[in-house]
N, C-alpha and C positions, 0 to 999 in steps of 0.2 A: 490321178487325183481329181476329184470332182470340184469344179469351180461353180459355187452356188449362184453367184451373180449371173453367169452365163446361162445356167439352167433356167433361172427365172425369166431372163430376157427371151430365151428361145420359146418358152411356153407362152409368154404373153404375146410375142410377135405372131405366133401361130393362131391365136384366138382373134385378134383385133383386125379391123379393116385398114388401119393406118399404122403399119409396122414401124415407120420412121418416127412416130410420136411416142414410142416406148422408150422409157429411160428407167434405169435401176440404179439407186445409190446404195452403197454398202458401208456399214459401220461395224468394225470388228473390235470386240472387247474380250480378249482371252479366248475362251471356247464359245462365247456368245456372238452370234452374227445377226445384225438387224438389216433387213433388206426393205427398201421403200420403193414401190413400183409406181411410176408416174405414167399415165396414159392420157390421150386426148379425151376431152369431155364426151365426144360422141361414142367413144369405145368403152366408157366406164361401165355401162350396163352389161356389155358382153363379158367383161372381166369379172364382174360381181355375180352375174347370173340371177336366176329367180330364187328369191329367199336366200341368197348368198351361197348357193350350191357350188358354183364354179370357183368362187373365192376359197371355200372350204377345201375343195379338191386340190387347188393350187397349193394351199398351205400344207396339206397332207403329203403331197409329192415332195415338196421342199423339205419337210421334216424327215422324210425317208432318205432323201439325198444327203442331208446334213448328218444323219445317223451313220452313214457309210464312212464319213471322214471324222467322226467323233466330235461333232459340233452341235450346238443348239441354235436353231434359227427361228426368227420371228419375221413374218411378212406383213407389211402394212401397204394398203392400196390407197393412193391419193389421186 
């Protein structure tokens, strides 16, 4: 079984300079899962990327992982 929170945490920790500053909060409502990614201010640019390309890629991977377990996911970066 795919644990969506762990997948997002692992992806974010691989991208940022300060992996200890990565936190993910999860809210589950039926089949809908909302994940909120918190990173340090210095790493915000690395997670978002130029014109949001990295953020879009993260969301795409998360939607694919959620599809495996039959859930819908939204990822918010703060």
